[in-house]
N, C-alpha and C positions, 0 to 999 in steps of 0.2 A: 612197588608192591613188596611187602614183607612176607617171608615164607618160612615155614618150619615143618619138618616131617617128624612124626612121633617115632620113637624107637620100637623095634619089634617086640621088646619085652612088655610093652604097655598091655594091660589086660583087656582093653575094649576092642582093639583091632590094630594089626600092624600096618595097615594101609590107610593111615590118617594123615591129612595135611591141613595146616592152618595158614591162611593168607589174609593180607589186608588188600582189598580191591578198591583202590581210590576212585577208579572210573565209576563204579556203582555205589560208592559211599557205604561200604559194608566190610565187615570182617567175615570170613567164610571158613567153615570146617567141612572138608570133603572126606568121605569114606569110600574107598574103592573108586575114586573118580566122580562120585555123586555128591552133589551139594546136600549136606545133612543139616547144617545149622548156619544161620546168618544173623549177624548183629548189625543193624543199620545205624548209621551215625551221621551227624552234621558236623563238618569240620569248621569250627568258628575260630576267630583270632584268639590264640592262647588256650583254647578249650576243644575238647571232643565231647559233643552232646550225643549220648547214646539214646536212641529213640524207640527201637523195637528189636526184639529177639524172636526168631522163628525157627522151630525145629521141624523138619519134614516128618510126617506121621510114622514112617517106617523106622525112624531113628530115635523116637521119643523114649524116655525112660532109661536111657543108657548113660546119662551123665555127660553127654557130649557138649551140651550148652555150657556147662561149668568149665570144661576144657577150653572152649573158645573164649569165654569170659576172661579167664586167667591170661590167655594169650593177648587178647585185646587190651586189657588193662595194663599189662606189662609193656606193651608197645606204646601206649599213650604216655606212661610214666617215663619211658626211655626217650621219648620225643621232647620231653620238657613241658608238655601241655598239661592242663588240668582236666578233670573228669566231671561231667554233668550227667547224672543218672536219671534221665526222664523216661527210661524204659523200665517197666515194673520188674522184669527179671533182673536187670543189672542193678537196680536199686536194692532189691532183696539180697543179691549176691554181695554187694558192697557192705551192706549192714552186717553181714556175717563175717566179713574179712577185714578186720581192723587195720591190717598192714597197709591198706590203700587209703585210709581216711585222711591222711595228710595231703593227699592229692585231689580230694573231692570238693567240689562246690555243690552242696546239697540244694535241690530245688526247695522253694518255700513250702510246698506241700508234697507229700508222697504221691507218685503217679498212681492213677486209678489202677487197681489190681495188685498193688505192691504189698 
């Protein structure tokens, strides 16, 4: 499990932690010990296939999914694997962040909702 705690100067909350939960096949962002955002994935040979992002209603609109997306993508790049964005949120995020494009294997069609 990969883990990172945000510094106290972060504007959204000092009690934020990001983790990779391999047992449940998801990246997680917790605020105050509560699961706020999760990005589900399938670990394929040589690839991480992002399939769904979900933000708990009480944490929506705070930019936390973007924080978790950045953490997850950096983790995949560091592992030497490639990214497949079949999740609409991750697909949109990657289209806006060109620094990851060299690590992405784009699906033939944009995911529904992207």
